[in-house]
Backbone bond lengths (Angstrom), bond angles and torsions (degrees), N, CA, C in turn:
res aa  C-N    CA-C-N  psi(-1)  N-CA   C-N-CA  omega(-1)  CA-C   N-CA-C  phi
1 X - - - 1.445 - - 1.469 110.65 -
2 X 1.315 117.87 128.35 1.524 121.45 178.43 1.479 110.47 -65.19
3 X 1.298 114.95 159.42 1.455 121.69 -176.95 1.555 111.11 -98.81
4 X 1.262 118.91 113.48 1.477 120.34 178.86 1.502 110.52 -66.76
5 X 1.374 114.14 152.52 1.520 117.14 -173.88 1.529 108.07 -117.05
6 X 1.266 121.84 -14.49 1.475 120.92 -177.47 1.525 109.57 -135.38
7 X 1.349 116.31 169.33 1.472 119.36 179.60 1.523 108.24 -62.30
8 X 1.315 122.98 -38.40 1.452 123.27 178.15 1.525 110.21 -64.59
9 X 1.257 120.56 -36.02 1.462 123.96 177.46 1.557 107.24 -66.46
10 X 1.326 117.92 -43.33 1.487 123.49 -178.92 1.530 105.85 -58.78
11 X 1.321 117.79 -49.34 1.431 120.79 -178.41 1.535 113.33 -61.73
12 X 1.302 114.13 -41.28 1.491 117.28 -179.02 1.528 110.97 -67.11
13 X 1.374 114.74 -39.85 1.453 115.81 -177.22 1.589 110.10 -75.55
14 X 1.265 118.73 -28.41 1.398 122.03 173.55 1.553 110.84 -62.36
15 X 1.210 116.59 -39.08 1.463 124.72 178.60 1.562 107.45 -62.33
16 X 1.293 114.29 -46.44 1.509 119.37 -178.53 1.482 110.02 -70.34
17 X 1.322 121.35 -23.80 1.404 126.12 -177.43 1.550 115.63 -83.98
18 X 1.314 116.42 -7.22 1.515 124.02 -171.20 1.565 109.40 -51.78
19 X 1.312 122.17 -48.01 1.458 120.47 -179.59 1.552 112.03 -61.92
20 X 1.311 114.27 -40.19 1.447 118.07 -179.87 1.578 110.81 -67.37
21 X 1.331 115.62 -42.60 1.442 121.09 176.90 1.494 111.90 -62.02
22 X 1.298 117.00 -42.84 1.481 121.19 -178.70 1.537 109.99 -66.01
23 X 1.299 115.16 -41.06 1.491 120.25 176.69 1.488 111.57 -57.37
24 X 1.349 116.33 -49.15 1.404 119.51 179.22 1.561 112.85 -64.63
25 X 1.358 114.29 -39.86 1.446 117.72 177.46 1.540 113.34 -63.28
26 X 1.317 118.06 -28.26 1.416 121.55 176.13 1.557 110.63 -67.92
27 X 1.296 113.40 -38.06 1.466 117.08 176.61 1.429 115.51 -64.02
28 X 1.403 113.41 -43.84 1.433 117.97 -179.03 1.557 113.28 -68.23
29 X 1.375 115.44 -46.90 1.390 119.74 -170.11 1.566 113.72 -89.94
30 X 1.262 117.32 -25.10 1.512 125.20 -176.37 1.507 111.77 63.05
31 X 1.359 123.48 18.51 1.369 126.85 178.40 1.515 109.13 -145.85
32 X 1.362 119.35 128.52 1.413 124.23 -174.21 1.558 110.50 -61.30
33 X 1.316 116.67 -44.41 1.468 117.71 -179.94 1.543 109.87 -62.05
34 X 1.300 119.27 -47.33 1.436 122.18 -178.92 1.553 108.78 -63.68
35 X 1.321 116.06 -34.10 1.462 117.40 179.26 1.508 111.93 -66.07
36 X 1.276 117.98 -41.13 1.525 124.29 178.20 1.473 106.17 -60.45
37 X 1.321 119.40 -50.02 1.494 120.80 179.90 1.460 111.40 -61.32
38 X 1.372 121.26 -41.27 1.407 122.59 -179.90 1.495 112.83 -63.04
39 X 1.336 113.54 -43.94 1.553 115.24 172.37 1.443 116.46 -55.69
40 X 1.326 114.36 -43.85 1.478 119.92 179.84 1.548 110.65 -61.78
41 X 1.278 116.61 -46.24 1.456 120.80 179.45 1.496 111.13 -64.98
42 X 1.317 119.89 -43.73 1.421 123.96 174.23 1.535 116.64 -56.79
43 X 1.382 114.38 -44.07 1.459 118.62 175.75 1.512 112.78 -65.80
44 X 1.300 114.86 -40.60 1.479 117.22 178.12 1.515 110.08 -63.78
45 X 1.300 119.46 -42.56 1.422 123.62 179.28 1.540 109.64 -64.01
46 X 1.292 118.75 -46.45 1.458 124.91 178.05 1.562 111.51 -57.80
47 X 1.298 116.95 -44.60 1.382 119.90 -177.12 1.561 110.53 -71.94
48 X 1.352 115.59 -38.08 1.428 120.43 -179.94 1.577 111.00 -67.11
49 X 1.302 114.92 -33.12 1.460 121.02 -175.14 1.545 112.74 -114.93
50 X 1.327 115.84 29.34 1.453 118.76 -174.85 1.507 112.08 -59.02
51 X 1.300 115.04 -25.91 1.506 120.23 -179.25 1.482 110.14 -67.31
52 X 1.333 119.98 -16.70 1.480 121.86 -177.70 1.550 111.05 -88.70
53 X 1.333 114.79 -12.37 1.462 116.37 175.72 1.447 115.17 -69.99
54 X 1.371 119.29 131.64 1.431 120.78 -178.54 1.503 108.58 -92.79
55 X 1.365 121.31 119.19 1.447 125.23 -176.27 1.516 113.43 -55.36
56 X 1.331 115.62 -24.26 1.555 118.78 -176.23 1.522 106.97 -80.34
57 X 1.348 121.01 -7.74 1.461 118.75 -179.77 1.532 108.14 -105.51
58 X 1.280 118.09 170.15 1.483 124.89 -179.02 1.511 108.51 -78.92
59 X 1.274 115.82 134.74 1.520 119.10 177.34 1.488 112.14 -64.23
60 X 1.376 114.96 -40.60 1.486 118.77 -179.46 1.551 110.45 -61.39
61 X 1.294 117.80 -42.17 1.433 119.63 -179.98 1.521 111.13 -64.56
62 X 1.353 115.08 -42.87 1.503 117.90 175.18 1.485 113.23 -54.25
63 X 1.456 113.01 -48.86 1.431 120.69 -179.15 1.524 113.03 -60.61
64 X 1.369 116.80 -41.73 1.473 118.33 178.32 1.513 110.42 -60.96
65 X 1.350 117.66 -40.29 1.458 118.30 177.83 1.475 110.85 -66.34
66 X 1.262 124.33 -38.48 1.453 125.01 175.34 1.514 107.99 -59.67
67 X 1.320 118.95 -48.20 1.399 123.70 -174.27 1.664 107.16 -63.43
68 X 1.335 115.08 -46.80 1.490 116.23 -179.24 1.519 109.02 -58.52
69 X 1.317 118.27 -46.82 1.460 120.16 180.00 1.500 114.16 -66.81
70 X 1.310 118.10 -38.01 1.497 119.05 173.64 1.478 113.81 -62.90
71 X 1.291 116.00 -37.83 1.481 119.78 175.45 1.499 112.52 -64.08
72 X 1.287 118.04 -43.89 1.490 124.57 177.35 1.497 107.05 -57.88
73 X 1.345 117.43 -44.87 1.475 122.18 179.77 1.628 109.44 -61.18
74 X 1.308 111.69 -41.89 1.529 116.59 -177.67 1.524 107.53 -67.42
75 X 1.272 119.97 -44.26 1.501 119.39 -177.85 1.506 109.49 -62.23
76 X 1.312 118.41 -41.56 1.416 122.64 178.83 1.557 112.53 -61.81
77 X 1.366 115.14 -43.34 1.385 121.17 177.31 1.492 113.71 -63.33
78 X 1.392 114.75 -39.23 1.490 119.21 179.22 1.483 112.27 -62.91
79 X 1.365 112.93 -44.85 1.446 119.85 179.72 1.544 114.21 -61.17
80 X 1.324 114.60 -31.88 1.507 119.97 176.48 1.523 108.12 -75.16
81 X 1.312 117.87 -38.48 1.500 120.64 -174.51 1.585 107.81 -82.35
82 X 1.347 116.85 -22.38 1.465 121.15 -176.83 1.485 110.82 60.96
83 X 1.317 116.61 38.11 1.431 121.52 178.52 1.566 111.76 -77.04
84 X 1.273 116.94 151.36 1.425 123.32 176.92 1.546 109.31 -115.99
85 X 1.245 123.81 130.29 1.407 124.04 -178.57 1.592 107.05 -113.44
86 X 1.249 115.10 147.53 1.459 118.84 175.26 1.482 109.76 -73.96
87 X 1.358 116.39 145.91 1.497 121.46 -178.75 1.492 110.63 -66.70
88 X 1.318 112.55 151.39 1.468 120.40 176.84 1.486 113.14 -59.86
89 X 1.351 118.03 139.23 1.402 120.57 179.54 1.554 109.88 -68.38
90 X 1.303 113.10 144.57 1.487 116.52 -176.09 1.476 112.90 -70.41
91 X 1.313 116.93 150.16 1.486 122.65 172.24 1.454 114.13 92.75
92 X 1.251 118.25 144.41 1.465 124.64 174.08 1.517 109.35 -96.79
93 X 1.301 121.51 -40.65 1.433 128.21 172.76 1.504 118.99 37.77
94 X 1.269 122.78 14.28 1.404 126.70 179.69 1.507 111.04 -114.62
95 X 1.280 119.34 136.69 1.497 120.24 178.44 1.475 111.56 108.86
96 X 1.310 112.14 -170.88 1.456 121.99 -173.57 1.521 111.11 -100.41
97 X 1.298 118.19 14.31 1.495 119.20 -175.23 1.526 109.75 -70.42
98 X 1.307 116.03 146.47 1.459 124.34 172.43 1.550 105.52 -72.95
99 X 1.271 111.85 165.55 1.586 118.91 178.32 1.523 108.54 -59.51
100 X 1.341 115.81 -40.65 1.488 118.57 179.18 1.478 111.95 -64.67
101 X 1.312 117.67 -42.55 1.493 124.09 179.93 1.498 107.58 -62.68
102 X 1.398 116.75 -46.04 1.427 120.06 179.03 1.555 113.02 -59.12
103 X 1.326 113.74 -41.81 1.437 119.36 -177.16 1.600 109.56 -67.15
104 X 1.316 115.41 -42.81 1.462 120.39 171.38 1.481 113.46 -57.44
105 X 1.329 117.95 -48.96 1.430 121.96 178.85 1.540 113.19 -59.05
106 X 1.353 112.57 -41.28 1.507 119.13 179.83 1.554 106.88 -66.03
107 X 1.343 119.76 -44.95 1.401 121.64 -177.87 1.589 110.17 -62.72
108 X 1.312 117.27 -45.06 1.448 117.31 178.32 1.484 111.89 -65.37
109 X 1.357 117.01 -41.38 1.496 117.78 177.63 1.546 111.81 -61.01
110 X 1.293 115.53 -42.65 1.477 118.85 177.26 1.465 113.50 -62.26
111 X 1.341 114.03 -44.75 1.486 122.19 177.44 1.538 109.16 -55.85
112 X 1.358 113.60 -48.92 1.476 120.21 -179.29 1.538 109.51 -57.45
113 X 1.319 116.84 -41.19 1.488 120.15 -175.11 1.503 108.93 -67.53
114 X 1.277 118.50 -23.76 1.515 122.27 179.22 1.526 109.86 -78.02
115 X 1.269 120.19 -17.18 1.532 120.67 -177.38 1.489 108.41 -75.75
116 X 1.356 116.41 148.27 1.475 120.45 173.86 1.504 106.33 -58.34
117 X 1.332 114.71 151.72 1.556 119.00 -176.17 1.437 112.39 -54.57
118 X 1.335 123.04 -45.73 1.435 125.17 -174.77 1.553 109.77 -60.85
119 X 1.294 116.29 -39.83 1.477 117.94 177.16 1.517 109.36 -75.12
120 X 1.240 124.58 -40.30 1.462 128.19 174.66 1.473 114.66 -49.46
121 X 1.385 112.78 -49.49 1.446 121.92 -177.70 1.542 112.55 -67.44
122 X 1.401 113.25 -39.64 1.514 118.95 -179.57 1.575 107.23 -67.11
123 X 1.262 118.74 -46.16 1.468 123.80 177.95 1.548 110.06 -57.30
124 X 1.296 114.29 -46.56 1.495 120.06 -172.59 1.539 107.61 -67.44
125 X 1.356 120.59 -46.88 1.406 121.43 -179.36 1.582 114.85 -65.33
126 X 1.257 113.29 -42.94 1.520 117.86 -172.11 1.528 107.49 -87.83
127 X 1.300 122.48 -51.27 1.462 122.17 -172.33 1.483 112.21 -87.41
128 X 1.300 120.18 -29.67 1.524 119.11 -179.84 1.507 109.46 -95.06
129 X 1.274 117.49 -50.36 1.507 121.89 -175.48 1.489 115.24 -83.89
130 X 1.319 117.22 -14.83 1.473 122.02 177.73 1.501 117.99 72.77
131 X 1.280 113.01 22.34 1.536 116.07 174.48 1.507 109.90 -70.61
132 X 1.344 115.97 149.25 1.517 117.16 172.55 1.505 108.56 -68.78
133 X 1.314 115.64 167.06 1.450 118.03 175.32 1.482 112.41 -58.77
134 X 1.318 114.43 -43.64 1.541 116.37 -177.89 1.560 107.92 -63.33
135 X 1.347 121.41 -48.08 1.417 122.35 179.62 1.441 112.49 -58.17
136 X 1.346 119.73 -44.36 1.437 121.41 178.77 1.508 112.52 -66.77
137 X 1.316 118.75 -37.90 1.446 120.86 175.63 1.521 111.23 -60.29
138 X 1.395 115.61 -45.02 1.440 118.41 -177.72 1.545 109.98 -66.80
139 X 1.402 117.13 -38.78 1.482 120.08 174.88 1.569 111.90 -54.88
140 X 1.272 114.58 -43.92 1.445 121.00 -176.03 1.549 112.78 -88.45
141 X 1.317 116.32 -3.23 1.462 121.67 177.41 1.541 111.76 60.32
142 X 1.391 113.99 46.04 1.452 118.95 -177.97 1.503 107.81 -134.77
143 X 1.273 119.29 160.26 1.520 121.81 173.10 1.495 112.63 -66.62
144 X 1.344 117.92 148.63 1.515 124.30 -176.24 1.587 106.91 -56.04
145 X 1.349 114.97 -41.28 1.440 116.33 179.65 1.487 116.66 -58.81
146 X 1.336 114.22 -38.73 1.452 121.38 -179.17 1.553 106.52 -67.40
147 X 1.372 115.54 -42.30 1.471 119.08 -178.30 1.538 107.00 -62.94
148 X 1.331 119.43 -43.88 1.432 123.58 -179.10 1.554 112.13 -58.31
149 X 1.291 114.40 -44.15 1.500 120.72 174.72 1.426 115.36 -61.88
150 X 1.336 116.80 -42.55 1.437 118.80 -179.05 1.525 110.92 -74.71
151 X 1.315 117.47 -30.83 1.462 119.58 175.05 1.526 111.14 -69.46
152 X 1.290 116.60 -42.01 1.506 117.76 179.39 1.545 110.72 -62.95
153 X 1.338 115.30 -44.74 1.503 122.17 179.59 1.579 110.03 -62.04
154 X 1.401 115.94 -39.75 1.383 120.52 -179.79 1.494 112.90 -68.68
155 X 1.287 116.35 -43.31 1.519 122.24 173.97 1.443 113.84 -55.38
156 X 1.302 113.47 -49.01 1.487 122.25 178.93 1.485 112.88 -60.57
157 X 1.353 116.84 -45.36 1.443 120.85 -179.27 1.549 108.98 -68.49
158 X 1.334 121.44 -40.88 1.452 123.47 177.12 1.488 109.41 -59.08
159 X 1.364 116.37 -50.03 1.436 119.33 -176.08 1.515 110.12 -60.09
160 X 1.300 116.88 -41.31 1.435 121.35 -178.22 1.560 110.52 -64.76
161 X 1.327 116.09 -42.40 1.454 119.09 179.80 1.518 110.70 -65.62
162 X 1.316 118.75 -41.20 1.469 125.85 -176.90 1.513 110.38 -73.02
163 X 1.411 117.70 -41.59 1.405 120.38 -179.95 1.584 111.15 -68.35
164 X 1.288 118.59 -32.48 1.392 121.40 -178.56 1.537 115.17 -75.03
165 X 1.393 111.16 0.09 1.449 117.29 175.62 1.521 112.82 78.47
166 X 1.363 115.75 12.34 1.429 118.69 -177.43 1.477 111.92 -59.62
167 X 1.283 115.79 135.68 1.462 122.53 -175.69 1.565 107.09 -114.55
168 X 1.290 115.52 150.95 1.428 121.40 173.72 1.578 108.64 -63.08
169 X 1.315 117.32 146.12 1.504 120.71 -179.44 1.502 109.38 -67.82
């Protein structure tokens, strides 16, 4: 990803990153509606605090960090409010995917949801979003070795779930 140099560049690149941000938000939140809300909050925070972004760092890594922290804030707020949300409606059903592709995507998504959060985030940042181990570790504020361990355990757990023919409920 190229490095934006001005506020207008940041805004333009954030717009181009929306699919990537939404994909990561779905991994974090496990719910499409929460993911959309999280992306909106993260974009607002990024635009409000664009002066805090360091041009020598990747914009996507910075955004993933904002999203992770915003989600932690939301979880804490929810526990304080003791709110209950309705579960996400089943099925993705949007796009050009064949039935088999949708089934595979649903199986992978459901298997990802069964991973512990630290493994799910590591898998999402490295395998789905394409961040380097170093960038993902910085985004999660953990050592690279810890990220590597979480990623290895996450891959193994996903493979096991998918090989066993586990299907989403």
